[in-house]
VOVODO-520968 format. One record per residue: residue number from 1; residue in one letter; x, y, z of N, C-alpha, C, O in turn. Coordinates in Angstrom, 3 decimals. Atoms other than C-alpha are relative to their C-alpha. Layout:
BEGIN
+-----+----+----------+----------+----------+----------+----------+----------+----------+----------+----------+----------+----------+----------+
!   i ! aa !       nx !       ny !       nz !      cax !      cay !      caz !       cx !       cy !       cz !       ox !       oy !       oz !
+-----+----+----------+----------+----------+----------+----------+----------+----------+----------+----------+----------+----------+----------+
! NUM !  A !        X !        Y !        Z !        X !        Y !        Z !        X !        Y !        Z !        X !        Y !        Z !
...
+-----+----+----------+----------+----------+----------+----------+----------+----------+----------+----------+----------+----------+----------+
// end
This chain:
BEGIN
+-----+----+----------+----------+----------+----------+----------+----------+----------+----------+----------+----------+----------+----------+
!   i ! aa !       nx !       ny !       nz !      cax !      cay !      caz !       cx !       cy !       cz !       ox !       oy !       oz !
+-----+----+----------+----------+----------+----------+----------+----------+----------+----------+----------+----------+----------+----------+
!   1 !  M !    0.884 !   -1.163 !    0.073 !   -0.032 !    0.001 !   -0.045 !    0.880 !    1.239 !    0.025 !    1.972 !    1.238 !    0.593 !
!   2 !  R !   -0.830 !   -1.295 !    0.108 !    1.193 !    3.557 !   -0.736 !   -1.002 !    1.088 !    0.461 !   -2.179 !    1.106 !    0.102 !
!   3 !  V !    0.770 !   -1.162 !   -0.518 !    0.004 !    6.726 !    1.084 !    0.729 !    1.272 !   -0.289 !    1.903 !    1.385 !    0.063 !
!   4 !  I !   -0.664 !   -1.342 !    0.180 !    0.779 !   10.290 !    0.005 !   -0.584 !    0.927 !    0.952 !   -1.802 !    1.097 !    1.000 !
!   5 !  T !    0.499 !   -0.958 !   -0.988 !    0.563 !   12.819 !    2.751 !    0.299 !    1.413 !   -0.545 !    1.303 !    1.644 !   -1.218 !
!   6 !  L !   -0.172 !   -1.401 !    0.473 !    0.144 !   16.539 !    2.045 !   -0.146 !    0.861 !    1.241 !   -1.232 !    0.985 !    1.808 !
!   7 !  A !    0.051 !   -1.015 !   -1.121 !    1.059 !   19.007 !    4.819 !   -0.415 !    1.326 !   -0.607 !    0.144 !    1.787 !   -1.603 !
!   8 !  G !    0.561 !   -1.217 !    0.538 !   -0.942 !   22.161 !    4.323 !    0.309 !    1.249 !    0.825 !   -0.156 !    2.334 !    0.477 !
!   9 !  S !   -0.227 !   -1.180 !   -0.848 !    0.302 !   24.480 !    6.991 !    0.924 !    0.972 !   -0.641 !    1.914 !    0.525 !   -1.220 !
!  10 !  P !   -0.932 !   -0.956 !    0.609 !    1.932 !   27.762 !    5.782 !    1.243 !    0.100 !    0.881 !    2.241 !    0.638 !    0.400 !
!  11 !  C !   -1.167 !   -0.021 !   -0.825 !    4.366 !   27.433 !    8.680 !    0.739 !   -1.375 !   -0.039 !    0.120 !   -2.433 !   -0.145 !
!  12 !  F !   -0.783 !    1.234 !   -0.037 !    7.181 !   24.896 !    8.765 !    1.092 !    0.197 !    0.971 !    1.788 !    1.208 !    0.876 !
!  13 !  P !    0.840 !    1.066 !   -0.337 !    7.645 !   23.162 !   10.989 !   -1.305 !    0.428 !    0.719 !   -1.411 !    1.547 !    1.220 !
!  14 !  S !    1.350 !   -0.329 !   -0.604 !    4.060 !   23.051 !   12.346 !   -0.449 !   -1.248 !    0.724 !    0.050 !   -2.347 !    0.483 !
!  15 !  R !    0.558 !    1.108 !   -0.730 !    2.071 !   20.894 !   14.717 !   -0.634 !   -0.994 !   -0.878 !   -0.548 !   -2.193 !   -0.613 !
!  16 !  S !    0.683 !    0.990 !    0.851 !    0.084 !   19.367 !   11.896 !    1.050 !   -0.830 !   -0.816 !    0.835 !   -1.999 !   -1.138 !
!  17 !  T !   -1.088 !    0.744 !    0.705 !    3.358 !   18.462 !   10.064 !    0.629 !   -1.003 !    0.918 !    0.999 !   -2.096 !    0.490 !
!  18 !  S !   -0.528 !    0.958 !   -0.921 !    4.647 !   16.870 !   13.217 !   -0.885 !   -1.206 !    0.207 !   -0.410 !   -2.329 !    0.379 !
!  19 !  L !    0.980 !    1.097 !   -0.097 !    1.440 !   14.828 !   13.500 !    0.114 !   -0.913 !   -1.231 !    0.097 !   -2.140 !   -1.129 !
!  20 !  L !   -0.168 !    0.823 !    1.281 !    1.835 !   13.724 !    9.858 !    1.275 !   -0.905 !    0.069 !    1.247 !   -2.064 !   -0.345 !
!  21 !  I !   -1.227 !    0.743 !   -0.181 !    5.467 !   12.653 !   10.651 !   -0.189 !   -1.203 !    0.933 !    0.329 !   -2.298 !    0.715 !
!  22 !  L !    0.289 !    1.073 !   -0.995 !    4.261 !   10.641 !   13.566 !   -0.793 !   -1.109 !   -0.682 !   -0.482 !   -2.292 !   -0.549 !
!  23 !  C !    0.820 !    1.026 !    0.691 !    1.584 !    8.933 !   11.437 !    0.860 !   -0.746 !   -1.087 !    0.722 !   -1.952 !   -1.295 !
!  24 !  Q !   -0.856 !    0.624 !    0.989 !    4.196 !    8.355 !    8.682 !    0.791 !   -1.174 !    0.679 !    0.819 !   -2.312 !    0.209 !
!  25 !  R !   -0.808 !    1.088 !   -0.648 !    6.403 !    6.461 !   11.106 !   -0.847 !   -1.193 !    0.400 !   -0.413 !   -2.335 !    0.253 !
!  26 !  A !    0.862 !    1.148 !   -0.395 !    3.531 !    4.360 !   12.387 !   -0.377 !   -0.820 !   -1.179 !   -0.396 !   -2.049 !   -1.105 !
!  27 !  L !    0.378 !    0.726 !    1.232 !    2.456 !    3.498 !    8.822 !    1.182 !   -0.767 !   -0.525 !    1.049 !   -1.928 !   -0.910 !
!  28 !  E !   -1.213 !    0.742 !    0.480 !    6.027 !    2.627 !    7.795 !    0.354 !   -1.209 !    0.875 !    0.869 !   -2.208 !    0.373 !
!  29 !  A !   -0.264 !    1.122 !   -0.873 !    6.374 !    0.385 !   10.839 !   -0.883 !   -1.147 !   -0.339 !   -0.582 !   -2.293 !   -0.005 !
!  30 !  R !    0.912 !    1.073 !    0.404 !    3.403 !   -1.526 !    9.382 !    0.201 !   -0.408 !   -1.456 !   -0.600 !   -1.160 !   -2.011 !
!  31 !  G !   -0.294 !    0.355 !    1.300 !    4.965 !   -1.793 !    6.013 !   -0.608 !    0.794 !   -1.110 !   -0.535 !    0.410 !   -2.277 !
!  32 !  V !    0.607 !   -0.829 !    0.977 !    3.125 !    0.984 !    4.297 !    0.987 !    1.017 !   -0.525 !    1.714 !    1.627 !    0.259 !
!  33 !  E !   -0.864 !   -1.004 !    0.599 !    5.022 !    3.200 !    1.896 !   -0.633 !    1.417 !    0.054 !   -1.741 !    1.620 !   -0.443 !
!  34 !  V !    0.537 !   -1.379 !   -0.116 !    4.536 !    6.928 !    2.645 !    0.849 !    0.943 !   -0.766 !    2.077 !    0.934 !   -0.676 !
!  35 !  I !   -0.656 !   -0.974 !    0.858 !    5.347 !    9.687 !    0.239 !   -0.467 !    1.356 !    0.570 !   -1.622 !    1.729 !    0.360 !
!  36 !  P !    0.349 !   -1.211 !   -0.574 !    5.410 !   13.014 !    2.112 !    0.162 !    1.224 !   -0.966 !    1.180 !    1.368 !   -1.642 !
!  37 !  W !   -0.099 !   -1.275 !    0.745 !    4.667 !   16.348 !    0.371 !   -0.503 !    1.120 !    0.866 !   -1.275 !    0.919 !    1.804 !
!  38 !  N !    0.339 !   -1.171 !   -0.683 !    4.287 !   19.844 !    1.579 !   -0.693 !    1.009 !   -0.968 !   -0.267 !    1.140 !   -2.116 !
!  39 !  I !    0.667 !   -0.864 !    0.864 !    1.906 !   22.399 !    0.188 !    0.942 !    1.106 !   -0.535 !    0.657 !    1.690 !   -1.580 !
!  40 !  Q !   -1.048 !   -0.991 !    0.420 !    4.935 !   24.770 !   -0.114 !    0.807 !   -0.478 !   -1.227 !    1.549 !    0.301 !   -1.826 !
!  41 !  N !   -0.637 !    0.546 !    1.261 !    6.229 !   22.473 !   -2.963 !   -0.727 !    0.442 !   -1.188 !   -0.198 !    0.307 !   -2.292 !
!  42 !  F !    0.833 !   -0.379 !    1.156 !    3.489 !   23.819 !   -5.185 !   -0.112 !    1.496 !   -0.150 !   -0.018 !    2.231 !    0.833 !
!  43 !  Q !    0.254 !   -1.431 !    0.282 !    2.925 !   27.202 !   -6.832 !   -1.390 !    0.432 !    0.534 !   -2.386 !   -0.239 !    0.262 !
!  44 !  P !    1.318 !   -0.412 !   -0.523 !    0.153 !   29.100 !   -5.060 !   -1.071 !    0.250 !   -1.074 !   -2.249 !    0.013 !   -0.808 !
!  45 !  D !    0.928 !   -0.235 !    1.056 !   -1.482 !   30.050 !   -8.382 !   -0.646 !   -1.372 !   -0.485 !   -1.839 !   -1.479 !   -0.765 !
!  46 !  D !    0.510 !    1.378 !    0.361 !   -1.728 !   26.279 !   -9.294 !   -0.999 !   -0.528 !    0.963 !   -1.983 !   -1.152 !    0.567 !
!  47 !  L !    0.904 !    0.542 !   -1.040 !   -3.400 !   25.447 !   -6.022 !   -1.313 !    0.829 !   -0.002 !   -2.392 !    0.245 !    0.099 !
!  48 !  I !    1.162 !   -0.852 !   -0.032 !   -5.808 !   28.422 !   -6.100 !   -0.922 !   -0.327 !   -1.231 !   -2.145 !   -0.342 !   -1.088 !
!  49 !  N !    0.689 !    0.247 !    1.229 !   -6.866 !   27.604 !   -9.682 !   -0.220 !   -1.464 !   -0.260 !   -0.746 !   -1.826 !   -1.313 !
!  50 !  A !    0.213 !    1.385 !    0.106 !   -6.897 !   23.861 !   -9.084 !    0.638 !   -0.644 !   -1.298 !    0.065 !   -1.497 !   -1.977 !
!  51 !  R !   -0.747 !    0.539 !    1.140 !   -4.329 !   23.159 !  -11.767 !    0.738 !   -1.260 !    0.365 !    1.925 !   -1.209 !    0.686 !
!  52 !  F !   -0.626 !    1.259 !   -0.430 !   -3.616 !   19.548 !  -11.010 !    0.893 !   -0.642 !   -1.107 !    1.524 !   -1.676 !   -0.888 !
!  53 !  R !   -0.853 !    0.511 !    1.078 !   -1.842 !   18.994 !  -14.293 !    1.279 !    0.884 !   -0.152 !    1.992 !    0.788 !   -1.151 !
!  54 !  C !   -1.206 !   -0.825 !    0.057 !    0.894 !   21.516 !  -13.538 !    1.185 !   -0.872 !    0.185 !    1.046 !   -2.038 !    0.553 !
!  55 !  A !   -1.272 !    0.798 !   -0.062 !    4.509 !   20.369 !  -13.532 !    0.285 !   -0.572 !    1.388 !    0.776 !   -1.696 !    1.502 !
!  56 !  R !   -0.231 !    0.597 !   -1.354 !    4.722 !   19.959 !   -9.734 !   -0.955 !   -1.197 !    0.265 !   -0.530 !   -2.244 !    0.754 !
!  57 !  A !    0.971 !    1.129 !   -0.210 !    1.537 !   17.812 !   -9.584 !    0.334 !   -1.156 !   -0.870 !    0.187 !   -2.292 !   -0.419 !
!  58 !  A !   -0.487 !    1.069 !    0.884 !    2.787 !   15.772 !  -12.523 !    1.180 !   -0.650 !    0.563 !    1.344 !   -1.856 !    0.380 !
!  59 !  G !   -1.193 !    0.562 !   -0.661 !    6.003 !   15.259 !  -10.625 !   -0.380 !   -0.886 !    1.127 !    0.221 !   -1.949 !    1.278 !
!  60 !  V !    0.538 !    0.845 !   -1.072 !    4.065 !   13.912 !   -7.568 !   -0.456 !   -1.292 !   -0.665 !   -0.036 !   -2.372 !   -0.249 !
!  61 !  A !    0.516 !    1.194 !    0.604 !    2.262 !   11.508 !   -9.838 !    1.054 !   -0.917 !   -0.535 !    0.973 !   -2.130 !   -0.342 !
!  62 !  R !   -1.062 !    0.805 !    0.536 !    5.416 !   10.354 !  -11.612 !    0.787 !   -0.694 !    1.103 !    1.119 !   -1.875 !    1.002 !
!  63 !  R !   -0.798 !    0.619 !   -1.053 !    7.296 !    9.804 !   -8.390 !   -0.781 !   -1.079 !    0.740 !   -0.211 !   -2.106 !    1.108 !
!  64 !  S !    0.792 !    1.081 !   -0.712 !    4.461 !    7.853 !   -6.720 !   -0.131 !   -1.243 !   -0.915 !   -0.135 !   -2.367 !   -0.413 !
!  65 !  A !    0.156 !    1.090 !    0.945 !    4.067 !    5.709 !   -9.915 !    1.342 !   -0.767 !   -0.071 !    1.326 !   -1.995 !   -0.147 !
!  66 !  S !   -1.241 !    0.632 !    0.095 !    7.790 !    4.989 !  -10.058 !    0.489 !   -0.834 !    1.141 !    1.448 !   -1.600 !    1.042 !
!  67 !  R !   -0.381 !    0.710 !   -1.230 !    7.898 !    3.644 !   -6.505 !   -0.780 !   -1.283 !    0.156 !   -0.709 !   -1.938 !    1.196 !
!  68 !  R !    0.773 !    1.278 !   -0.065 !    5.591 !    0.714 !   -7.325 !    0.864 !   -1.197 !    0.089 !    0.361 !   -2.319 !    0.149 !
+-----+----+----------+----------+----------+----------+----------+----------+----------+----------+----------+----------+----------+----------+
// end
């Protein structure tokens, strides 16, 4: 199984990111592959306009597909 996490806090580090890291470790201990991403990896304009075919989003898809 593969899980992609997306931290959405504008601050880094944040409490929600810390919680995601804790969850990531728990999932990995159970054999789940976790691919962490942060909202700051994406261009704000792409997020606001829901451009999921932008270069960054395509990169996420490629990386997750290549880890199969």
